[in-house]
DSSP file (Angstrom, degrees, kcal/mol; ACC not computed):
  #  RESIDUE AA STRUCTURE BP1 BP2  ACC     N-H-->O    O-->H-N    N-H-->O    O-->H-N    TCO  KAPPA ALPHA  PHI   PSI    X-CA   Y-CA   Z-CA
    1    1 A M              0   0    0      0, 0.0     2,-0.1     0, 0.0     3,-0.1   0.000 360.0 360.0 360.0 144.8  101.1  114.3   71.2
    2    2 A A        -     0   0    0      1,-0.1     2,-0.3     2,-0.1     3,-0.0  -0.353 360.0-102.6 -68.5 143.7  100.8  115.8   74.7
    3    3 A D     >  -     0   0    0      1,-0.1     4,-2.2    -2,-0.1     3,-0.3  -0.502  25.1-135.8 -66.1 127.9  100.6  119.5   75.0
    4    4 A S  H  > S+     0   0    0     -2,-0.3     4,-2.2     1,-0.2     5,-0.2   0.845 104.0  53.5 -56.3 -38.7  104.0  120.9   76.1
    5    5 A E  H  > S+     0   0    0      2,-0.2     4,-2.1     1,-0.2    -1,-0.2   0.899 109.2  48.0 -65.6 -41.4  102.4  123.2   78.7
    6    6 A N  H  > S+     0   0    0     -3,-0.3     4,-2.5     2,-0.2    -2,-0.2   0.885 110.2  52.3 -66.5 -39.3  100.5  120.3   80.3
    7    7 A V  H  X S+     0   0    0     -4,-2.2     4,-2.5     2,-0.2    -2,-0.2   0.936 110.1  48.2 -62.5 -46.5  103.6  118.2   80.5
    8    8 A Q  H  X S+     0   0    0     -4,-2.2     4,-2.3     1,-0.2    -2,-0.2   0.900 110.8  51.6 -60.8 -41.6  105.5  120.9   82.2
    9    9 A Y  H  X S+     0   0    0     -4,-2.1     4,-2.1     2,-0.2    -1,-0.2   0.931 111.7  46.1 -61.1 -47.0  102.7  121.4   84.7
   10   10 A E  H  X S+     0   0    0     -4,-2.5     4,-2.1     1,-0.2    -2,-0.2   0.888 111.3  52.1 -64.4 -40.2  102.6  117.7   85.5
   11   11 A V  H  X S+     0   0    0     -4,-2.5     4,-2.4     1,-0.2    -1,-0.2   0.908 109.4  50.2 -62.4 -42.2  106.4  117.5   85.9
   12   12 A E  H  X S+     0   0    0     -4,-2.3     4,-2.5     2,-0.2    -2,-0.2   0.891 108.6  52.2 -64.7 -39.6  106.3  120.5   88.3
   13   13 A K  H  X S+     0   0    0     -4,-2.1     4,-2.3     2,-0.2    -1,-0.2   0.905 110.6  48.2 -61.6 -41.7  103.5  118.8   90.4
   14   14 A I  H  X S+     0   0    0     -4,-2.1     4,-2.5     2,-0.2    -2,-0.2   0.910 111.0  50.4 -66.3 -42.5  105.7  115.6   90.6
   15   15 A R  H  X S+     0   0    0     -4,-2.4     4,-2.3     2,-0.2    -2,-0.2   0.920 111.4  48.2 -60.6 -44.2  108.7  117.7   91.6
   16   16 A Q  H  X S+     0   0    0     -4,-2.5     4,-2.5     2,-0.2    82,-0.3   0.902 111.3  50.0 -64.9 -41.1  106.8  119.5   94.3
   17   17 A H  H  X S+     0   0    0     -4,-2.3     4,-2.3     2,-0.2    -1,-0.2   0.914 110.6  50.0 -63.3 -42.5  105.4  116.2   95.7
   18   18 A A  H  X S+     0   0    0     -4,-2.5     4,-1.8     2,-0.2    -2,-0.2   0.903 110.5  50.2 -62.9 -40.9  108.9  114.7   95.8
   19   19 A T  H  X S+     0   0    0     -4,-2.3     4,-1.9     1,-0.2    -2,-0.2   0.921 110.8  49.2 -62.0 -44.4  110.1  117.8   97.7
   20   20 A D  H  X S+     0   0    0     -4,-2.5     4,-2.4     1,-0.2    -2,-0.2   0.862 107.5  54.8 -65.5 -35.7  107.3  117.4  100.2
   21   21 A L  H  X S+     0   0    0     -4,-2.3     4,-2.6     2,-0.2    -1,-0.2   0.880 107.0  51.2 -63.7 -37.1  108.1  113.7  100.6
   22   22 A L  H  X S+     0   0    0     -4,-1.8     4,-2.3     2,-0.2    -2,-0.2   0.899 109.0  50.2 -65.4 -40.4  111.6  114.7  101.5
   23   23 A V  H  X S+     0   0    0     -4,-1.9     4,-2.3     2,-0.2    -2,-0.2   0.925 112.6  47.5 -61.8 -44.6  110.3  117.2  104.1
   24   24 A Y  H  X S+     0   0    0     -4,-2.4     4,-2.9     2,-0.2    -2,-0.2   0.916 110.5  51.7 -62.4 -44.1  108.1  114.5  105.5
   25   25 A A  H  X S+     0   0    0     -4,-2.6     4,-2.2     1,-0.2    -1,-0.2   0.894 110.4  48.8 -61.2 -40.6  111.0  112.0  105.6
   26   26 A Q  H  X S+     0   0    0     -4,-2.3     4,-1.5     2,-0.2    -1,-0.2   0.928 112.3  47.9 -64.4 -45.6  113.2  114.5  107.4
   27   27 A W  H  X S+     0   0    0     -4,-2.3     4,-3.0     1,-0.2     5,-0.4   0.928 112.2  49.9 -60.1 -45.7  110.4  115.2  110.0
   28   28 A L  H  X S+     0   0    0     -4,-2.9     4,-2.5     1,-0.2     5,-0.2   0.876 108.0  52.9 -63.8 -37.9  109.9  111.4  110.5
   29   29 A S  H  < S+     0   0    0     -4,-2.2    -1,-0.2    -5,-0.2     4,-0.2   0.825 117.2  39.3 -67.5 -28.9  113.6  110.8  111.0
   30   30 A E  H  < S+     0   0    0     -4,-1.5    -2,-0.2    -3,-0.3    -1,-0.2   0.854 132.0  23.0 -85.1 -37.8  113.6  113.5  113.7
   31   31 A K  H >< S+     0   0    0     -4,-3.0     3,-2.0    -5,-0.2     4,-0.5   0.572  94.1  94.6-107.5 -13.1  110.3  112.8  115.4
   32   32 A G  G >< S+     0   0    0     -4,-2.5     3,-1.4    -5,-0.4    -3,-0.1   0.809  79.6  59.6 -55.3 -36.8  109.6  109.1  114.5
   33   33 A E  G 3  S+     0   0    0      1,-0.3    -1,-0.3    -5,-0.2    -2,-0.1   0.722  99.4  59.6 -66.4 -19.4  111.1  107.7  117.7
   34   34 A Q  G <  S+     0   0    0     -3,-2.0     2,-0.3    -4,-0.0    -1,-0.3   0.610  90.4  88.2 -82.5 -12.2  108.6  109.8  119.7
   35   35 A L  S <  S-     0   0    0     -3,-1.4     3,-0.1    -4,-0.5    35,-0.0  -0.649  71.2-144.2 -89.1 143.3  105.6  108.0  118.0
   36   36 A D  S    S+     0   0    0     -2,-0.3     2,-0.3     1,-0.2    -1,-0.1   0.850  88.5  16.9 -72.5 -34.8  104.2  104.7  119.4
   37   37 A T  S    S-     0   0    0     -3,-0.0    -1,-0.2    13,-0.0    -3,-0.0  -0.957  83.3-116.3-134.2 153.9  103.6  103.4  115.9
   38   38 A L        -     0   0    0     -2,-0.3    10,-0.1     1,-0.1    -5,-0.0  -0.665  36.2-107.8 -89.4 147.5  104.8  104.4  112.5
   39   39 A P        -     0   0    0      0, 0.0     2,-0.3     0, 0.0    10,-0.2  -0.254  29.0-151.4 -69.2 158.6  102.4  105.7  109.9
   40   40 A Y  E     -A   48   0A   0      8,-2.5     8,-3.4     6,-0.0     2,-0.3  -0.864   7.8-161.8-124.8 164.2  101.4  103.7  106.9
   41   41 A S  E     -A   47   0A   0     -2,-0.3     6,-0.1     6,-0.2     8,-0.0  -0.998  23.1-173.0-146.9 147.4  100.3  104.9  103.4
   42   42 A S  S    S+     0   0    0      4,-0.5    -1,-0.1    -2,-0.3     5,-0.1   0.477  96.3  22.2-112.2  -8.6   98.5  103.4  100.4
   43   43 A C  S    S-     0   0    0      3,-0.4     4,-0.1     0, 0.0    -2,-0.0   0.424  94.3-121.0-138.2  -1.5   99.1  106.4   98.1
   44   44 A Y  S    S+     0   0    0      2,-0.3     3,-0.1     1,-0.1    -3,-0.0   0.720  98.2  81.8  62.2  23.0  102.1  108.3   99.4
   45   45 A K  S    S+     0   0    0      1,-0.4    57,-3.3    56,-0.1     2,-0.5   0.633  96.1  30.1-115.9 -43.7  100.0  111.5   99.7
   46   46 A T  E     - b   0 102A   0     55,-0.2    -4,-0.5    57,-0.1    -3,-0.4  -0.977  68.8-162.2-120.8 121.7   98.4  110.8  103.1
   47   47 A F  E     -Ab  41 103A   0     55,-3.3    57,-3.5    -2,-0.5     2,-0.3  -0.859  18.8-158.2 -99.5 135.2  100.2  108.8  105.7
   48   48 A S  E     +Ab  40 104A   0     -8,-3.4    -8,-2.5    -2,-0.4     2,-0.3  -0.816  20.2 171.0-121.9 154.4   97.9  107.5  108.4
   49   49 A M  E     - b   0 105A   0     55,-1.8    57,-2.2    -2,-0.3     2,-0.4  -0.975  22.3-134.4-153.3 154.9   98.0  106.2  112.0
   50   50 A Y  E     - b   0 106A   0     -2,-0.3    57,-0.2    55,-0.2    55,-0.0  -0.908   8.8-167.2-118.2 142.2   95.5  105.3  114.6
   51   51 A C        +     0   0    0     55,-2.9    19,-0.2    -2,-0.4    20,-0.2   0.396  47.4 125.3-104.6  -0.8   95.5  106.3  118.3
   52   52 A N        -     0   0    0     54,-0.5     2,-0.4    18,-0.1    -2,-0.1  -0.390  40.7-165.7 -65.2 134.2   92.7  104.0  119.5
   53   53 A V        -     0   0    0     10,-0.3    10,-3.3    -2,-0.1     2,-0.3  -0.988   6.1-159.0-120.9 130.3   93.8  101.7  122.4
   54   54 A Y  B >   -E   62   0B   0     -2,-0.4     3,-0.6     8,-0.3     2,-0.5  -0.768  21.8-107.7-111.4 155.2   91.6   98.7  123.2
   55   55 A K  G >  S-     0   0    0      6,-2.7     3,-2.4     3,-0.5     6,-0.2  -0.674  92.9 -18.2 -82.8 126.1   91.3   96.7  126.4
   56   56 A D  G 3  S-     0   0    0     -2,-0.5    -1,-0.2     1,-0.3     3,-0.1   0.818 118.0 -65.5  50.7  40.4   92.8   93.2  126.2
   57   57 A D  G <  S+     0   0    0     -3,-0.6     2,-0.8     1,-0.2    -1,-0.3   0.708  99.2 137.8  56.3  21.6   92.8   93.1  122.4
   58   58 A D    X   -     0   0    0     -3,-2.4     3,-2.1     3,-0.2    -3,-0.5  -0.874  43.6-158.7 -97.3 106.9   89.0   93.2  122.4
   59   59 A Y  T 3  S+     0   0    0     -2,-0.8    -1,-0.1     1,-0.3     3,-0.1   0.392  86.8  64.3 -72.9   6.4   88.2   95.6  119.7
   60   60 A N  T 3  S+     0   0    0     -5,-0.2     2,-0.6     1,-0.2    -1,-0.3   0.517  92.7  67.4 -98.4  -9.4   84.7   96.2  121.2
   61   61 A K  S <  S-     0   0    0     -3,-2.1    -6,-2.7    -6,-0.2     2,-0.3  -0.830  71.7-160.6-118.7  93.5   86.1   97.8  124.4
   62   62 A L  B     -E   54   0B   0     -2,-0.6     2,-1.1    -8,-0.2    -8,-0.3  -0.537  14.8-138.5 -72.5 130.8   87.8  101.1  123.7
   63   63 A D     >  -     0   0    0    -10,-3.3     4,-2.4    -2,-0.3   -10,-0.3  -0.786  20.7-173.4 -91.0  97.3   90.2  102.2  126.5
   64   64 A I  H  > S+     0   0    0     -2,-1.1     4,-2.5     1,-0.2     5,-0.2   0.901  78.8  51.1 -61.1 -45.2   89.4  105.9  126.7
   65   65 A V  H  > S+     0   0    0      1,-0.2     4,-1.9     2,-0.2    -1,-0.2   0.940 115.1  41.2 -61.4 -49.7   92.1  106.8  129.2
   66   66 A E  H  > S+     0   0    0      1,-0.2     4,-2.3     2,-0.2    -1,-0.2   0.850 113.4  54.1 -68.9 -34.1   94.9  105.1  127.1
   67   67 A S  H  X S+     0   0    0     -4,-2.4     4,-2.4   -14,-0.3    -1,-0.2   0.896 107.8  50.7 -65.9 -39.4   93.5  106.4  123.8
   68   68 A K  H  X S+     0   0    0     -4,-2.5     4,-2.8     2,-0.2    -2,-0.2   0.906 109.5  50.9 -63.4 -41.2   93.5  110.0  125.3
   69   69 A K  H  X S+     0   0    0     -4,-1.9     4,-2.1     1,-0.2    -2,-0.2   0.930 111.2  47.8 -60.8 -44.8   97.2  109.5  126.3
   70   70 A A  H  X S+     0   0    0     -4,-2.3     4,-2.1   -19,-0.2    -2,-0.2   0.904 113.0  48.5 -63.2 -41.5   98.0  108.3  122.8
   71   71 A L  H  X S+     0   0    0     -4,-2.4     4,-2.8     2,-0.2     5,-0.2   0.917 109.6  51.6 -65.9 -43.9   96.2  111.3  121.2
   72   72 A R  H  X S+     0   0    0     -4,-2.8     4,-2.3     1,-0.2    -1,-0.2   0.902 110.0  50.3 -59.2 -40.6   97.8  113.8  123.5
   73   73 A K  H  X S+     0   0    0     -4,-2.1     4,-2.6    -5,-0.2    -1,-0.2   0.926 110.9  48.3 -63.6 -45.0  101.2  112.4  122.6
   74   74 A I  H  X S+     0   0    0     -4,-2.1     4,-3.2     2,-0.2     5,-0.2   0.929 111.1  50.1 -61.0 -46.3  100.4  112.6  118.8
   75   75 A V  H  X S+     0   0    0     -4,-2.8     4,-1.7     1,-0.2    -1,-0.2   0.902 112.4  48.2 -60.4 -40.9   99.2  116.2  119.1
   76   76 A R  H  < S+     0   0    0     -4,-2.3    -2,-0.2    -5,-0.2    -1,-0.2   0.921 115.1  43.8 -65.4 -44.7  102.4  117.1  121.0
   77   77 A V  H  < S+     0   0    0     -4,-2.6    -2,-0.2     1,-0.2    -1,-0.2   0.897 112.3  53.0 -69.1 -40.3  104.7  115.5  118.5
   78   78 A F  H  < S-     0   0    0     -4,-3.2     2,-0.4     1,-0.2    -1,-0.2   0.865  83.1-175.5 -63.1 -36.5  102.8  116.9  115.5
   79   79 A G     <  +     0   0    0     -4,-1.7     2,-0.3    -5,-0.2    -1,-0.2  -0.619  63.2  29.8  72.1-130.7  103.0  120.5  116.7
   80   80 A K  S    S+     0   0    0     -2,-0.4     2,-0.3    -4,-0.1    15,-0.2  -0.456  86.2 143.3 -64.9 123.6  101.0  122.7  114.3
   81   81 A A        -     0   0    0     -2,-0.3     2,-0.4    13,-0.1    13,-0.2  -0.972  49.3-109.2-156.1 164.5   98.2  120.6  112.9
   82   82 A T  E     -C   93   0A   0     11,-3.1    11,-3.3    -2,-0.3     2,-0.4  -0.852  27.7-159.5-101.2 135.6   94.6  120.7  111.8
   83   83 A K  E     +C   92   0A   0     -2,-0.4     2,-0.3     9,-0.2     9,-0.2  -0.957  16.6 166.9-116.9 134.0   91.9  119.0  113.9
   84   84 A K  E     -C   91   0A   0      7,-2.4     7,-3.0    -2,-0.4     2,-0.4  -0.999  28.7-129.8-147.1 145.0   88.5  118.0  112.5
   85   85 A F  E     -C   90   0A   0     -2,-0.3     5,-0.2     5,-0.2     2,-0.2  -0.763  21.8-174.2 -92.0 135.2   85.6  115.8  113.6
   86   86 A N        -     0   0    0      3,-3.2     3,-0.2    -2,-0.4    23,-0.0  -0.529  50.9 -76.4-108.6-174.9   84.1  113.3  111.3
   87   87 A Y  S    S+     0   0    0      1,-0.2    -2,-0.0    -2,-0.2     3,-0.0   0.917 124.8   2.7 -51.7 -51.1   81.1  111.2  112.0
   88   88 A D  S    S+     0   0    0     21,-0.0    21,-2.3    20,-0.0    22,-0.3   0.193 125.2  53.5-126.2  17.3   82.8  108.8  114.4
   89   89 A S  E     - D   0 108A   0     19,-0.3    -3,-3.2    -3,-0.2     2,-0.5  -0.969  62.4-132.6-147.2 163.0   86.4  110.0  114.6
   90   90 A L  E     -CD  85 107A   0     17,-2.5    17,-1.8    -2,-0.3     2,-0.5  -0.987  28.1-159.4-112.4 125.9   88.6  113.0  115.4
   91   91 A D  E     -CD  84 106A   0     -7,-3.0    -7,-2.4    -2,-0.5     2,-0.5  -0.917   8.1-165.0-110.3 131.6   91.4  113.4  112.8
   92   92 A V  E     -CD  83 105A   0     13,-3.1    13,-3.0    -2,-0.5     2,-0.4  -0.973  16.4-170.2-113.2 123.2   94.5  115.4  113.5
   93   93 A E  E     -CD  82 104A   0    -11,-3.3   -11,-3.1    -2,-0.5     2,-0.5  -0.955  13.5-167.5-126.4 130.6   96.4  116.2  110.2
   94   94 A K  E     - D   0 103A   0      9,-2.9     9,-2.8    -2,-0.4     2,-0.3  -0.957  13.5-149.4-114.4 130.1   99.8  117.7  109.7
   95   95 A E  E     - D   0 102A   0     -2,-0.5     2,-0.4     7,-0.2     7,-0.2  -0.736   7.0-149.7 -98.0 148.4  100.8  119.0  106.3
   96   96 A F  E > > - D   0 101A   0      5,-2.5     3,-2.4    -2,-0.3     5,-0.8  -0.936  56.7 -30.0-119.1 141.0  104.4  118.9  105.0
   97   97 A G  T 3 5S-     0   0    0     -2,-0.4   -80,-0.1     1,-0.3    -2,-0.1  -0.346 133.7  -6.2  59.5-125.8  106.0  121.4  102.5
   98   98 A S  T 3 5S-     0   0    0    -82,-0.3    -1,-0.3    -2,-0.1   -81,-0.1   0.480 108.0 -97.6 -81.8  -2.5  103.4  122.8  100.2
   99   99 A G  T < 5S+     0   0    0     -3,-2.4    -2,-0.2     2,-0.2   -82,-0.1   0.502  93.6 116.9 101.8   4.5  100.8  120.5  101.5
  100  100 A T  T   5S+     0   0    0     -4,-0.4     2,-0.4   -84,-0.1    -3,-0.1   0.694  75.8  54.3 -77.7 -15.7  100.9  117.7   98.9
  101  101 A V  E   <S- D   0  96A   0     -5,-0.8    -5,-2.5   -55,-0.0     2,-0.3  -0.971  72.2-179.1-119.5 131.7  102.0  115.2  101.7
  102  102 A K  E     -bD  46  95A   0    -57,-3.3   -55,-3.3    -2,-0.4     2,-0.5  -0.956  21.4-151.5-132.9 148.4   99.9  114.8  104.9
  103  103 A L  E     -bD  47  94A   0     -9,-2.8    -9,-2.9    -2,-0.3     2,-0.5  -0.987  21.6-169.7-117.6 124.3  100.2  112.8  108.0
  104  104 A Q  E     -bD  48  93A   0    -57,-3.5   -55,-1.8    -2,-0.5     2,-0.4  -0.958  11.2-168.8-122.9 129.3   96.9  112.0  109.7
  105  105 A A  E     -bD  49  92A   0    -13,-3.0   -13,-3.1    -2,-0.5     2,-0.4  -0.958  12.8-166.2-113.0 133.4   96.2  110.5  113.1
  106  106 A S  E     -bD  50  91A   0    -57,-2.2   -55,-2.9    -2,-0.4   -54,-0.5  -0.915   8.8-178.4-122.0 146.7   92.7  109.3  113.9
  107  107 A V  E     - D   0  90A   0    -17,-1.8   -17,-2.5    -2,-0.4     5,-0.1  -0.987  41.6 -90.8-139.2 148.2   91.0  108.4  117.1
  108  108 A N  E >   - D   0  89A   0     -2,-0.3     3,-2.1   -19,-0.2     4,-0.4  -0.332  36.1-127.8 -56.2 135.5   87.6  107.2  117.9
  109  109 A R  G >> S+     0   0    0    -21,-2.3     4,-1.6     1,-0.3     3,-1.2   0.780 105.1  70.0 -61.1 -27.6   85.3  110.2  118.6
  110  110 A E  G 34 S+     0   0    0    -22,-0.3    -1,-0.3     1,-0.3     5,-0.1   0.648  84.8  72.4 -65.8 -13.0   84.2  108.6  121.9
  111  111 A T  G <4 S+     0   0    0     -3,-2.1    -1,-0.3     1,-0.2    -2,-0.2   0.865 116.6  16.6 -67.1 -36.3   87.7  109.3  123.2
  112  112 A V  T <4 S+     0   0    0     -3,-1.2    29,-0.8    -4,-0.4    28,-0.4   0.452 126.9  47.9-117.5  -4.5   87.1  113.0  123.4
  113  113 A C  S  < S-     0   0    0     -4,-1.6     2,-0.5    26,-0.2    26,-0.2  -0.937  74.8-118.7-136.5 157.7   83.3  113.3  123.2
  114  114 A E  E     -F  138   0C   0     24,-2.9    24,-2.3    -2,-0.3     2,-0.5  -0.872  29.5-138.0 -97.5 127.1   80.2  111.7  124.8
  115  115 A K  E     -F  137   0C   0     -2,-0.5     2,-0.5    22,-0.2    22,-0.2  -0.720  17.6-169.8 -87.9 126.4   78.0  109.9  122.4
  116  116 A K  E     -F  136   0C   0     20,-2.8    20,-2.5    -2,-0.5     2,-0.6  -0.965  15.7-142.7-118.8 116.4   74.3  110.4  122.9
  117  117 A V  E     +F  135   0C   0     -2,-0.5    18,-0.3    18,-0.2     3,-0.1  -0.679  20.6 178.1 -79.4 119.1   71.9  108.2  120.9
  118  118 A V  E     +     0   0C   0     16,-2.9     2,-0.3    -2,-0.6    17,-0.2   0.826  67.0   2.5 -88.6 -37.6   69.0  110.3  119.9
  119  119 A K  E     -F  134   0C   0     15,-1.5    15,-3.0     2,-0.0     2,-0.4  -0.985  57.1-159.3-154.9 137.7   67.1  107.7  117.8
  120  120 A R  E     -F  133   0C   0     -2,-0.3     2,-0.4    13,-0.2    13,-0.2  -0.984  13.7-177.1-120.1 131.4   67.6  104.0  116.9
  121  121 A T  E     -F  132   0C   0     11,-2.7    11,-3.3    -2,-0.4     2,-0.6  -0.993  23.1-133.5-129.9 133.3   65.8  102.5  113.9
  122  122 A Y  E     -F  131   0C   0     -2,-0.4     2,-0.6     9,-0.2     9,-0.2  -0.759  21.5-159.3 -86.5 125.0   65.9   98.9  112.8
  123  123 A V  E     -F  130   0C   0      7,-3.3     7,-2.1    -2,-0.6     2,-0.5  -0.920   9.4-141.4-108.8 119.5   66.6   98.7  109.1
  124  124 A K  E     -F  129   0C   0     -2,-0.6     2,-0.4     5,-0.2     5,-0.3  -0.680  22.8-180.0 -81.4 126.2   65.6   95.4  107.4
  125  125 A H  E >   -F  128   0C   0      3,-3.0     3,-1.3    -2,-0.5    -2,-0.0  -0.951  56.6 -56.2-133.3 111.4   68.1   94.5  104.7
  126  126 A T  T 3  S-     0   0    0     -2,-0.4    -1,-0.0     1,-0.3     0, 0.0  -0.328 117.8 -24.4  48.9-127.6   67.5   91.3  102.8
  127  127 A S  T 3  S+     0   0    0     -3,-0.1    -1,-0.3     2,-0.0     2,-0.2   0.729 138.1  50.5 -84.3 -20.5   67.1   88.5  105.4
  128  128 A D  E <   -F  125   0C   0     -3,-1.3    -3,-3.0    -4,-0.0     2,-0.3  -0.538  68.3-164.1-106.2 175.8   69.2   90.3  108.0
  129  129 A G  E     -F  124   0C   0     -5,-0.3     2,-0.3    -2,-0.2    -5,-0.2  -0.864   4.1-148.3-146.2-178.0   68.9   93.8  109.3
  130  130 A Y  E     -F  123   0C   0     -7,-2.1    -7,-3.3    -2,-0.3     2,-0.5  -0.979  23.9-104.7-152.9 161.8   70.9   96.3  111.3
  131  131 A W  E     -F  122   0C   0     -2,-0.3     2,-0.5    -9,-0.2    -9,-0.2  -0.792  26.5-157.5 -92.7 129.8   70.4   99.2  113.8
  132  132 A N  E     -F  121   0C   0    -11,-3.3   -11,-2.7    -2,-0.5     2,-0.4  -0.933  12.0-159.5-106.0 127.2   70.8  102.7  112.5
  133  133 A E  E     -F  120   0C   0     -2,-0.5     2,-0.6   -13,-0.2   -13,-0.2  -0.899  13.8-155.1-111.9 134.6   71.6  105.3  115.1
  134  134 A E  E     -F  119   0C   0    -15,-3.0   -16,-2.9    -2,-0.4   -15,-1.5  -0.935  31.5-175.2 -98.3 125.6   71.2  109.0  115.0
  135  135 A V  E     -F  117   0C   0     -2,-0.6     2,-0.4   -18,-0.3   -18,-0.2  -0.859  25.4-154.8-126.4 156.5   73.6  110.5  117.5
  136  136 A E  E     -F  116   0C   0    -20,-2.5   -20,-2.8    -2,-0.3     2,-0.5  -0.948  19.7-140.3-121.2 148.2   74.7  113.8  118.9
  137  137 A W  E     -F  115   0C   0     -2,-0.4     2,-0.6   -22,-0.2   -22,-0.2  -0.930   8.3-162.6-114.9 133.1   78.1  114.4  120.3
  138  138 A D  E     -F  114   0C   0    -24,-2.3   -24,-2.9    -2,-0.5     2,-0.8  -0.934  11.1-167.3-113.1 107.2   78.9  116.4  123.5
  139  139 A C        +     0   0    0     -2,-0.6   -26,-0.2   -26,-0.2    -2,-0.0  -0.842  21.5 157.3-102.8 109.0   82.6  117.3  123.4
  140  140 A K        +     0   0    0     -2,-0.8     3,-0.2   -28,-0.4    -1,-0.1   0.376  53.8  78.7-111.2   1.9   83.7  118.6  126.8
  141  141 A D    >   +     0   0    0    -29,-0.8     3,-1.1     1,-0.2     4,-0.3  -0.534  42.9 153.0-113.7  65.9   87.5  118.0  126.7
  142  142 A P  G >   +     0   0    0      0, 0.0     3,-1.4     0, 0.0     4,-0.4   0.726  62.1  75.9 -68.6 -18.4   88.8  120.9  124.6
  143  143 A S  G >  S+     0   0    0      1,-0.3     3,-1.0     2,-0.2    -2,-0.1   0.827  88.3  58.9 -62.0 -29.9   92.2  120.8  126.3
  144  144 A I  G <  S+     0   0    0     -3,-1.1    -1,-0.3     1,-0.2   -69,-0.1   0.733 104.5  52.0 -70.3 -20.2   93.2  117.7  124.3
  145  145 A L  G <         0   0    0     -3,-1.4    -1,-0.2    -4,-0.3    -2,-0.2   0.472 360.0 360.0 -94.4  -3.1   92.6  119.7  121.1
  146  146 A A    <         0   0    0     -3,-1.0    -1,-0.2    -4,-0.4    -2,-0.1   0.504 360.0 360.0 -66.5 360.0   94.9  122.6  122.1
């Protein structure tokens, strides 16, 4: 039989998550119309959306100007949020309630930084291969992160 203390702890975690989902739902009902796209979720803890805009539906041609506009809009709508760089993206994350529910917007890092390839190495993998790039990022547009 389950330990009564553990059961209570798990029940409290579920209650807090449900409360945070209600806070998120309220925020979305107030701010959702200001977003270009609605977030999606696969686990109901982190809701995600992407700010990348591509030219003529060609996913190889990032439209930097339009992507910056989309990111600025998200940052404005989110209000207080955490911004962090990953290898190839900038993530802007807003927490709701106690923080068990999060809304994350991501944009290609090239939207706000200049990519400098330091080294390219061809990696042979079975019959095919691929190029591995070591890169440095030069981020000169801090105003977008304010």
